[in-house]
C-alpha positions in Angstrom: -3.2 9.7 -4.9 -1.1 11.9 -2.6 -4.1 12.7 -0.4 -5.1 9.0 -0.2 -1.5 8.0 0.8 -1.1 10.8 3.4 -2.6 9.0 6.4 -0.9 5.7 5.7 2.4 7.6 5.4 1.8 9.2 8.8 1.1 5.8 10.3 4.3 4.3 8.8 6.4 7.3 10.0 4.9 6.8 13.5 5.7 3.0 13.4 9.2 3.6 12.3 9.7 6.2 15.0 8.4 3.8 17.6 10.4 0.7 16.6 13.5 2.2 15.0 15.1 1.6 11.7 16.6 -1.8 12.5 13.2 -3.6 12.1 11.8 -4.0 8.6 8.5 -2.4 8.0 6.3 -3.9 5.3 3.1 -2.4 3.7 0.4 -4.3 1.8 -0.6 -2.2 -1.2 -3.5 -2.9 -3.5 -2.2 -2.6 -7.1 -5.4 -2.7 -9.0 -8.8 -3.0 -7.4 -10.9 -3.4 -10.6 -13.5 -0.9 -9.8 -14.2 2.3 -11.9 -12.2 5.2 -10.4 -10.3 2.9 -8.2 -6.6 2.2 -7.8 -4.6 1.4 -10.9 -0.9 0.3 -11.2 0.3 3.8 -11.9 -1.3 5.1 -8.7 0.0 2.1 -6.7 3.5 3.0 -7.8 3.1 6.6 -6.6 1.7 5.3 -3.2 4.7 3.0 -2.9 7.1 5.9 -3.4 5.3 7.9 -0.8 5.4 5.0 1.7 9.0 4.3 1.0 9.9 7.9 1.8 7.9 7.4 5.1 10.1 4.4 6.0 8.6 1.3 4.4 11.3 -1.3 3.6 9.2 -3.7 1.4 5.8 -4.2 -0.1 3.3 -7.0 -0.3 1.1 -6.4 -3.4 -2.5 -7.4 -3.9 -5.3 -6.7 -6.3 -9.0 -6.9 -6.7 -11.9 -7.5 -4.5 -13.6 -10.8 -3.8 -17.0 -9.3 -4.6 -15.8 -8.7 -8.2 -14.4 -12.3 -8.7 -14.2 -15.3 -6.4 -10.8 -16.0 -7.9 -9.4 -13.3 -5.8 -9.8 -15.7 -2.9 -7.2 -18.0 -4.5 -4.3 -15.4 -4.7 
């Protein structure tokens, strides 16, 4: 999980450095993708902590893939 979140954390840190801390930075994080070996809620929580430390102020959560279920189009 830490390796997966390393690059997004670098991007967040660069964005925060470029725009300053007075502008809210949001990140969209998939919470459960529904594929074997994929992201699960416990992993998403770890990613959120890493991104928060990098400067994210809030999160938009999502889950799943439309190829697994068409209902994901109706979120």
